[in-house]
C-alpha positions as CSV (number, residue, x, y, z in Angstrom):
1,X,-87.6,140.9,66.2
2,X,-85.4,144.1,66.7
3,X,-82.1,143.7,68.6
4,X,-82.3,144.2,72.2
5,X,-85.9,143.1,72.2
6,X,-87.2,140.3,74.5
7,X,-90.0,137.8,73.8
8,X,-91.2,134.4,75.1
9,X,-89.8,131.2,73.4
10,X,-92.0,128.1,73.1
11,X,-90.4,124.7,72.8
12,X,-91.6,121.2,73.3
13,X,-89.5,119.4,76.0
14,X,-90.3,115.8,76.9
15,X,-89.3,113.6,79.7
16,X,-89.5,110.6,77.3
17,X,-86.6,112.1,75.2
18,X,-84.0,110.4,77.2
19,X,-82.0,113.6,77.7
20,X,-82.2,116.0,80.7
21,X,-84.6,118.7,80.1
22,X,-81.8,121.4,80.4
23,X,-79.9,119.7,77.6
24,X,-83.0,119.6,75.4
25,X,-83.6,123.4,76.0
26,X,-80.0,124.1,75.4
27,X,-80.3,122.4,72.0
28,X,-83.3,124.3,71.0
29,X,-81.8,127.6,71.9
30,X,-78.4,126.7,70.2
31,X,-80.3,125.6,67.0
32,X,-82.3,129.0,66.9
33,X,-79.1,131.0,67.4
34,X,-77.2,129.1,64.7
35,X,-80.1,129.3,62.2
36,X,-80.4,133.1,62.8
37,X,-83.9,133.0,64.3
38,X,-82.3,134.5,67.4
39,X,-79.8,137.1,65.9
40,X,-76.9,138.6,67.8
41,X,-77.9,141.0,70.4
42,X,-81.3,139.4,71.1
43,X,-82.4,139.7,74.8
44,X,-83.4,136.2,75.9
45,X,-86.4,135.8,78.5
46,X,-85.7,135.8,82.0
47,X,-85.2,132.5,83.8
48,X,-88.6,133.0,85.6
49,X,-90.6,133.8,82.5
50,X,-89.1,131.2,80.3
51,X,-89.6,128.5,83.0
52,X,-93.3,129.6,83.5
53,X,-93.9,129.5,79.7
54,X,-92.3,126.1,79.2
55,X,-93.6,124.5,82.4
56,X,-90.1,123.6,83.8
57,X,-88.1,124.8,86.8
58,X,-86.0,127.9,86.9
59,X,-83.0,125.7,87.6
60,X,-83.5,123.9,84.2
61,X,-83.4,127.2,82.4
62,X,-80.5,128.4,84.4
63,X,-78.6,125.2,83.7
64,X,-79.2,125.7,79.9
65,X,-78.2,129.3,79.9
66,X,-75.0,128.5,81.8
67,X,-74.2,125.8,79.3
68,X,-74.7,128.2,76.3
69,X,-72.6,130.8,78.1
70,X,-69.8,128.3,78.4
71,X,-70.0,127.5,74.8
72,X,-70.0,131.3,73.8
73,X,-73.6,131.5,72.3
74,X,-74.9,133.6,75.1
75,X,-73.6,136.4,77.4
76,X,-74.8,137.5,80.8
77,X,-74.9,141.1,81.7
78,X,-75.4,142.0,85.5
79,X,-78.8,143.4,86.3
80,X,-79.8,143.3,82.6
81,X,-80.3,139.7,81.7
82,X,-79.1,137.2,79.1
83,X,-78.2,138.2,75.4
84,X,-77.2,136.3,72.3
85,X,-73.6,136.7,71.7
86,X,-72.0,138.4,68.6
87,X,-71.4,135.4,66.3
88,X,-70.2,137.3,63.2
89,X,-67.1,135.2,63.1
90,X,-68.9,131.9,63.0
91,X,-70.7,130.3,60.1
92,X,-74.4,130.4,60.7
93,X,-77.0,128.4,58.7
94,X,-80.2,130.5,58.3
95,X,-83.4,128.5,58.6
96,X,-85.2,128.0,55.3
97,X,-88.9,127.2,54.9
98,X,-89.5,123.5,54.1
99,X,-90.4,122.8,50.4
100,X,-94.2,122.3,49.8
101,X,-96.1,121.1,46.9
102,X,-99.5,122.6,47.5
103,X,-101.4,123.2,44.2
104,X,-103.9,126.2,44.6
105,X,-106.9,126.2,42.4
106,X,-106.5,128.3,39.3
107,X,-108.4,131.7,39.3
108,X,-109.0,133.5,36.2
109,X,-107.8,137.0,36.7
110,X,-110.2,139.7,35.8
111,X,-109.6,141.0,32.3
112,X,-109.0,144.7,31.9
113,X,-112.4,144.9,30.1
114,X,-114.5,142.3,32.1
115,X,-118.0,142.3,30.6
116,X,-119.2,139.5,32.9
117,X,-118.1,140.7,36.2
118,X,-120.6,140.8,39.1
119,X,-119.0,143.2,41.7
120,X,-121.0,146.2,42.9
121,X,-119.1,149.5,42.1
122,X,-116.9,150.3,45.0
123,X,-117.4,154.2,44.3
124,X,-121.1,153.7,45.0
125,X,-120.6,152.2,48.6
126,X,-122.0,154.5,51.3
127,X,-118.6,154.9,53.0
128,X,-119.3,158.1,55.0
129,X,-122.6,156.7,56.4
130,X,-121.1,153.4,57.3
131,X,-118.2,155.0,59.0
132,X,-120.6,157.2,61.0
133,X,-122.6,154.2,62.0
134,X,-119.6,152.3,63.1
135,X,-118.5,155.0,65.4
136,X,-122.0,155.2,66.9
137,X,-122.1,151.4,67.4
138,X,-118.9,151.5,69.2
139,X,-119.9,154.4,71.5
140,X,-123.5,153.1,72.2
141,X,-123.1,149.4,72.3
142,X,-119.7,149.1,74.3
143,X,-119.7,145.9,76.2
144,X,-122.5,144.4,74.3
145,X,-120.1,144.1,71.3
146,X,-118.1,141.6,73.4
147,X,-121.0,139.4,74.5
148,X,-121.6,136.1,72.7
149,X,-123.7,136.4,69.7
150,X,-127.2,134.6,69.6
151,X,-127.1,131.7,67.1
152,X,-129.7,133.4,65.0
153,X,-128.1,136.9,65.1
154,X,-128.5,139.8,67.3
155,X,-132.2,140.9,67.9
156,X,-132.0,144.5,66.5
157,X,-130.8,143.2,63.1
158,X,-133.4,140.5,62.9
159,X,-136.1,143.2,63.7
160,X,-134.8,145.5,61.1
161,X,-134.7,142.9,58.4
162,X,-138.3,141.9,59.3
163,X,-139.4,145.6,59.1
164,X,-137.6,146.0,55.8
165,X,-139.2,143.0,54.3
166,X,-142.6,144.2,55.5
167,X,-142.3,147.4,53.7
168,X,-140.4,146.4,50.7
169,X,-141.8,142.9,49.8
170,X,-145.0,142.9,51.9
171,X,-143.8,139.9,53.9
172,X,-145.0,139.2,57.4
173,X,-142.1,137.7,59.2
174,X,-141.5,137.2,62.9
175,X,-137.9,138.2,63.8
176,X,-137.3,134.7,65.4
177,X,-137.9,133.2,61.9
178,X,-134.8,134.9,60.7
179,X,-131.3,133.3,60.8
180,X,-128.3,135.5,60.0
181,X,-125.2,134.0,58.6
182,X,-121.9,134.9,56.9
183,X,-123.0,134.4,53.3
184,X,-125.6,132.3,51.6
185,X,-123.1,129.5,51.1
186,X,-122.8,129.0,54.8
187,X,-126.5,129.0,55.1
188,X,-126.9,126.4,52.6
189,X,-124.8,124.0,54.6
190,X,-127.0,124.6,57.7
191,X,-130.0,123.9,55.6
192,X,-128.7,120.5,54.6
193,X,-128.2,119.7,58.2
194,X,-131.6,120.9,59.1
195,X,-133.5,119.1,56.2
196,X,-131.3,116.1,55.9
197,X,-128.6,115.0,53.5
198,X,-130.7,111.9,52.6
199,X,-133.3,113.9,50.6
200,X,-133.2,114.6,46.8
201,X,-132.2,118.3,46.1
202,X,-133.4,119.6,42.7
203,X,-131.8,122.5,41.1
204,X,-132.5,124.8,38.1
205,X,-130.9,123.9,34.8
206,X,-129.2,126.2,33.8
207,X,-128.3,127.6,37.2
208,X,-125.5,128.7,39.5
209,X,-123.2,125.7,39.7
210,X,-121.7,126.6,43.2
211,X,-125.0,125.7,44.8
212,X,-124.8,122.0,43.6
213,X,-121.2,122.0,44.7
214,X,-122.1,123.0,48.1
215,X,-125.0,120.6,48.5
216,X,-122.9,117.7,47.1
217,X,-120.0,118.4,49.3
218,X,-122.4,118.0,52.3
219,X,-123.4,114.7,51.1
220,X,-126.7,115.6,49.4
221,X,-128.1,114.1,46.3
222,X,-128.5,116.6,43.6
223,X,-130.7,116.3,40.5
224,X,-131.7,119.0,38.1
225,X,-135.0,120.2,36.4
226,X,-135.1,122.2,33.0
227,X,-136.3,125.8,32.7
228,X,-138.9,127.0,30.3
229,X,-140.2,130.5,29.8
230,X,-142.0,130.5,33.2
231,X,-139.1,129.2,35.3
232,X,-138.4,125.8,36.6
233,X,-140.6,123.0,35.2
234,X,-142.9,121.4,37.7
235,X,-143.2,118.2,35.5
236,X,-139.2,118.3,35.7
237,X,-139.5,118.2,39.5
238,X,-141.8,115.2,39.5
239,X,-139.5,113.4,37.1
240,X,-136.5,114.1,39.3
241,X,-138.2,112.6,42.3
242,X,-137.3,115.9,44.2
243,X,-137.9,116.5,47.9
244,X,-136.4,120.0,48.1
245,X,-136.2,122.5,45.1
246,X,-133.7,125.5,45.1
247,X,-135.0,128.2,42.8
248,X,-134.5,131.9,42.2
249,X,-138.0,133.0,41.0
250,X,-137.7,136.8,41.1
251,X,-134.7,137.0,38.7
252,X,-133.3,133.7,37.5
253,X,-129.6,133.5,37.1
254,X,-128.4,133.5,34.3
255,X,-131.5,133.7,32.0
256,X,-133.2,136.6,33.8
257,X,-136.5,134.9,33.9
258,X,-139.0,136.3,36.4
259,X,-141.5,133.5,37.4
260,X,-145.2,134.4,37.0
261,X,-147.7,134.1,39.7
262,X,-149.3,131.1,38.1
263,X,-146.1,129.0,38.1
264,X,-145.4,130.0,41.6
265,X,-148.8,128.6,42.7
266,X,-148.0,125.4,40.7
267,X,-144.8,125.1,42.7
268,X,-146.7,125.6,46.1
269,X,-149.3,122.9,45.0
270,X,-146.3,120.5,44.2
271,X,-144.8,121.2,47.7
272,X,-148.2,120.6,49.5
273,X,-148.9,117.4,47.7
274,X,-146.5,115.4,49.7
275,X,-145.2,115.7,53.3
276,X,-141.6,117.2,53.8
277,X,-141.4,118.8,50.4
278,X,-139.7,122.1,50.6
279,X,-138.9,125.0,48.4
280,X,-135.9,127.2,48.9
281,X,-136.6,130.7,47.5
282,X,-133.3,132.6,46.8
283,X,-134.2,136.1,46.3
284,X,-130.7,137.3,46.0
285,X,-131.2,140.6,43.8
286,X,-134.9,141.2,44.1
287,X,-134.1,144.8,45.0
288,X,-133.0,145.7,41.5
289,X,-136.2,145.3,39.6
290,X,-136.1,148.4,37.4
291,X,-139.7,148.6,36.3
292,X,-142.6,148.3,38.7
293,X,-142.8,146.5,42.0
294,X,-141.4,143.0,42.6
295,X,-143.8,140.1,42.1
296,X,-144.8,138.8,45.7
297,X,-142.4,136.4,46.9
298,X,-143.3,132.7,47.3
299,X,-142.9,133.0,51.1
300,X,-145.5,135.6,51.2
301,X,-148.2,133.5,49.5
302,X,-147.2,130.2,51.2
303,X,-149.9,129.0,53.5
304,X,-148.4,125.5,54.3
305,X,-145.0,126.4,55.7
306,X,-143.2,124.9,52.7
307,X,-141.0,127.9,51.6
308,X,-137.6,128.9,53.1
309,X,-136.7,132.4,51.9
310,X,-133.1,133.5,51.5
311,X,-131.5,136.8,50.8
312,X,-128.1,138.6,51.1
313,X,-126.8,142.1,51.4
314,X,-123.8,141.2,49.1
315,X,-125.6,142.5,46.0
316,X,-127.0,145.7,47.4
317,X,-124.0,146.8,49.5
318,X,-120.7,145.1,48.7
319,X,-119.8,141.5,47.8
320,X,-117.3,141.5,50.8
321,X,-120.0,142.2,53.4
322,X,-120.8,138.7,54.0
323,X,-124.2,139.1,55.7
324,X,-127.1,137.0,54.5
325,X,-130.2,135.5,56.1
326,X,-132.8,133.0,55.7
327,X,-136.4,133.0,56.9
328,X,-137.6,129.5,58.2
329,X,-141.3,128.5,58.4
330,X,-142.2,128.2,62.1
331,X,-142.0,124.5,62.3
332,X,-138.4,124.6,60.8
333,X,-137.4,127.5,63.0
334,X,-138.4,125.5,66.2
335,X,-136.4,122.5,64.8
336,X,-133.5,124.7,64.0
337,X,-133.2,126.0,67.6
338,X,-133.7,122.5,69.1
339,X,-131.0,120.8,66.8
340,X,-128.6,123.5,65.6
341,X,-128.6,126.2,68.2
342,X,-125.2,125.1,69.3
343,X,-123.8,126.9,66.3
344,X,-122.5,130.5,66.9
345,X,-123.6,133.2,64.5
346,X,-120.8,133.6,62.0
347,X,-121.3,137.3,61.6
348,X,-119.6,139.6,64.2
349,X,-122.0,141.4,66.4
350,X,-120.3,144.7,65.6
351,X,-121.2,144.3,61.9
352,X,-124.7,143.1,62.7
353,X,-125.4,146.2,64.9
354,X,-124.0,148.5,62.3
355,X,-126.2,147.0,59.6
356,X,-129.2,147.1,62.0
357,X,-128.8,150.9,62.3
358,X,-128.3,151.2,58.5
359,X,-131.6,149.5,57.9
360,X,-133.7,151.0,60.7
361,X,-132.4,154.5,60.3
362,X,-133.6,154.5,56.6
363,X,-130.1,154.6,55.1
364,X,-130.5,151.3,53.3
365,X,-133.8,152.5,51.5
366,X,-132.1,155.7,50.4
367,X,-129.1,153.5,49.2
368,X,-131.3,151.2,47.2
369,X,-133.3,154.2,45.6
370,X,-130.0,155.8,44.5
371,X,-128.6,152.4,43.2
372,X,-131.8,151.8,41.3
373,X,-131.7,155.2,39.5
374,X,-127.9,154.7,38.9
375,X,-128.5,151.2,37.5
376,X,-131.4,152.2,35.3
377,X,-129.5,155.1,33.8
378,X,-126.4,152.9,33.3
379,X,-128.5,150.2,31.6
380,X,-130.0,152.8,29.2
381,X,-126.6,154.1,28.3
382,X,-125.1,150.7,27.7
383,X,-128.0,149.6,25.5
384,X,-127.4,152.8,23.6
385,X,-123.6,151.9,23.2
386,X,-124.7,148.5,21.8
387,X,-127.2,150.0,19.4
388,X,-124.5,152.6,18.2
389,X,-121.6,150.1,18.0
390,X,-119.9,149.2,14.6
391,X,-121.3,145.7,14.9
392,X,-124.8,146.5,16.1
393,X,-126.3,144.6,13.2
394,X,-124.8,141.3,14.5
395,X,-126.0,141.9,18.2
396,X,-129.3,141.1,19.9
397,X,-130.0,142.1,23.5
398,X,-132.1,139.7,25.5
399,X,-133.3,141.6,28.6
400,X,-136.1,141.4,31.2
401,X,-135.8,144.7,33.1
402,X,-134.7,143.0,36.2
403,X,-131.4,142.3,37.9
404,X,-128.0,143.5,37.0
405,X,-127.1,141.6,33.8
406,X,-128.7,140.8,30.4
407,X,-127.8,138.3,27.6
408,X,-126.2,139.3,24.4
409,X,-126.5,137.1,21.2
410,X,-123.8,137.6,18.6
411,X,-124.3,136.5,15.0
412,X,-121.1,135.0,13.9
413,X,-119.7,131.9,12.2
414,X,-116.8,131.6,14.6
415,X,-117.1,128.9,17.3
416,X,-117.6,130.3,20.7
417,X,-114.3,129.0,22.1
418,X,-112.4,130.8,19.3
419,X,-114.3,134.0,19.6
420,X,-113.7,134.1,23.5
421,X,-109.9,133.4,22.9
422,X,-109.7,136.3,20.5
423,X,-111.4,138.5,23.0
424,X,-109.1,137.4,25.8
425,X,-106.1,138.1,23.7
426,X,-107.3,141.6,23.4
427,X,-108.0,141.9,27.2
428,X,-111.8,141.5,27.0
429,X,-113.5,139.0,29.4
430,X,-116.7,137.5,28.5
431,X,-118.6,134.4,29.6
432,X,-120.9,132.2,27.4
433,X,-124.3,131.2,28.6
434,X,-123.3,127.6,28.2
435,X,-121.1,127.7,31.4
436,X,-124.3,127.5,33.5
437,X,-125.8,124.6,31.8
438,X,-125.2,120.9,32.9
439,X,-124.9,120.0,29.3
440,X,-123.2,123.0,27.5
441,X,-124.4,121.9,24.1
442,X,-128.0,122.6,25.3
443,X,-127.3,126.3,25.5
444,X,-128.4,128.6,22.6
445,X,-125.4,129.3,20.3
446,X,-123.4,132.4,20.6
447,X,-125.2,133.8,23.7
448,X,-123.2,135.6,26.4
449,X,-123.6,137.2,29.8
450,X,-123.2,141.0,30.2
451,X,-123.1,142.0,33.8
452,X,-123.1,145.7,34.1
453,X,-123.0,146.3,38.0
454,X,-119.4,147.7,37.6
455,X,-119.4,148.2,33.8
456,X,-118.9,151.6,32.3
457,X,-120.2,152.8,29.0
458,X,-116.6,153.6,27.9
459,X,-115.4,150.1,28.7
460,X,-118.2,148.6,26.7
461,X,-117.6,150.9,23.8
462,X,-114.0,149.8,23.7
463,X,-114.9,146.1,24.0
464,X,-117.4,146.2,21.3
465,X,-114.9,148.0,19.0
466,X,-112.5,145.1,19.6
467,X,-115.3,142.6,19.0
468,X,-116.2,144.3,15.7
469,X,-112.5,143.9,14.5
470,X,-112.7,140.2,15.3
471,X,-116.1,139.8,13.6
């Protein structure tokens, strides 16, 4: 607070303290002056404003000020107000923050050459278009931006998402089936409330571990089913006694498997064989299939209302744009609005209206087309770098022409832990496939994840040169 400024002060005064209120206020002000929180020359609030803020009478404030004037801590200037006196001759005791012992979770800092990072490239974000749409939204929407947001999201965005899915994925969706939320992690929590935490949720093994953490933290029972070359095993679902299964059939993470139509119909048959069985279809990066059109979603071939479809804009736009959505079957959508409509949508209406314009104006489709071309070209260049590297004879690429990562097998006698440590010592970050297995020993040996969404050919070339030295 600059000298001469004036601001309101807030203290807790209690009639149960045993001292008069003015003495309590005097002690609070004296303590702040001595600690340096109210430095010399600070203008104190007027008697009327401070009494109104504290809920006491003006006489109480005046009595406290007069006591401090008598003690020399405060001076009064006619027609100007009350000020903290110059206490340069006194020993002050500056306030210090209390010691805390909070242990924050450790976060592995990105290595200079991170081969497994998953962030979209910042340089490819359509900043100019987004800025233009933000200005348009402010000018056109005005007061609508200050109104409460419907629990499912603003109507224009849900309509734009439905239109996009109809043209891109061949999905026929009513906008009222769409629920918008700030990231899929938040939506997972809503699903557990909607479906019930007393059910058995089955996940893919290997798979994304955070999904299990979210389900378990919400009280759900989690079990796992193994993967084969066609995706999650239906026999594994039966063995797990699953009621709900969470899958990523279009591009499984981290193996990259695309589930064939035959396995999709097997899953739908499993779901329809018993009441209440549900499939959660996580379609998080279906937009980046680099050859041909995506296989139809499970939701689009579901005739029994068993599939909940989920997707996000974090992969296609930016990881910090926390806008995701889920599509509920009609029966579940009605239950959602009956039981959970008290929740406010967690995405600001301003961002929703901007994204709606981005979708309906054709900007999203143009952006996707540019990104597909960019990623296809980048992928070819990276594969060429691997083929031309000094250690090419020790490397095998496992790719499936979909998504933004592939697997790299390294032929070496070094244990994975030692190899990764040697790479870290040289500034190269790399993750083994085993980190996504419940039992790491079940993972294939010396197999690693290469995520190329923000990886340049030069970075990969330097990393492979260092890997060659180690090998």
